[in-house]
Each structure stands twice: as C-alpha cells, then as structure tokens.
C-alpha positions, 0 to 999 in steps of 0.5 A: 969388559973394561971397555963396557964398564968405561962406556957405561960410566962415560954414558952415566957421567954424560947423562948426569952432566946433561941433567945438571946442564938442563937444571942450570939452564932451567934455573937460568931461565927461571931467573930470567923470567923473574927478572923480566916480570920484575922489569915489567912490574917496575915499568908498569909502577913507573907508568902509573906514577908518571900518569898520577903526577901528570893528572896532578899537574893537570889538576893543579893547572886547571885549579890555577886557571880557574882561580885566575878566571875568577880573579879576572871576573872579579876585577872586571866587575869591580872596574865595571862598578867603579866606572858606573859610579864615576859615570853616575857621579859625573852625570850628577855633577853635570846635572847640577851644573845644568841646574845652576846654569840658568841662574848663573846666566840670569845673574850674568845677563842682569849684570850685563843689562845694568852695565849697558843701562848705566852706559846708555845713561852716561852717554845721554847725560854726556849729550844733554839728553838725560833726565834732569833728575838723574843728572842731578843724582848722578852728575853734580854740575853747576847750573846757571 
C-alpha cells in the first residue's frame, strides 16, 4: 500500500503544482494585460499631447501669418497714401509753375522786345536814320 499512498501523494503534489503554476501564469497574464493597457494609455496620452501641440503650433502660425498680412496691408495703404500725397503735391507744383509760366514768358518777351528795339534804334542812329529827338536824348553829339 505504500505505493498506493505514494502515488496518491504524488498525484496530490502534482495537482497542487499545476494549480500553483496556473495561478502564477494567471498572475503573469494579468500583469502582462495591465502593462499592455498602461502602454496603450501612455501611447494615447502622448498622441493627444502631440495633437494638442501641433494644433497650438498651427494656431500660432495662423495668428502670426494674419498679423503679418495686416501689417503688410497697413504698410501698403500708407505707401499708397504717401504716393498719392506726393503726386498731389507734384501736381500742385506743376499747376503753380504752369500758372506762373505766362507771366514769366510775357516778362521775358517784353525784355527781349525792349532789347531788340534798343538795338534797332542804336543801328538806326549809327546809320543816321534815327529820330532827331532820340539822337539828342540818347547820343549827345556835336552838331555843326
């Protein structure tokens, strides 16, 4: 009977060993499942953080681009206004010059006419064709 008791005890020990092994395997499986879930959670959190960071960068870029666009529009508008002002000032100067041109030309023409008449009278007097009154006024000569 010793062999029957030994067999029984061996079977009992084997059963307990299998049970312990199954428990340990279950614990390892549970720990592996927990680790897997934690890794998935960490990956999901990292993904969400990356998306948030990317969205924040996209928003910042959009804001910067909008500010740059507005600044460019302001600068362009100011340049147009300045060009318009300069054009108006140039137009006014040109108009002023145009308005003064007839007076200047008339004065110059009168001076040229006066000089030409003086030269004509001088030539006439030189040739003896001049008016006696003018000869007496302009050129004092000894008359005989």
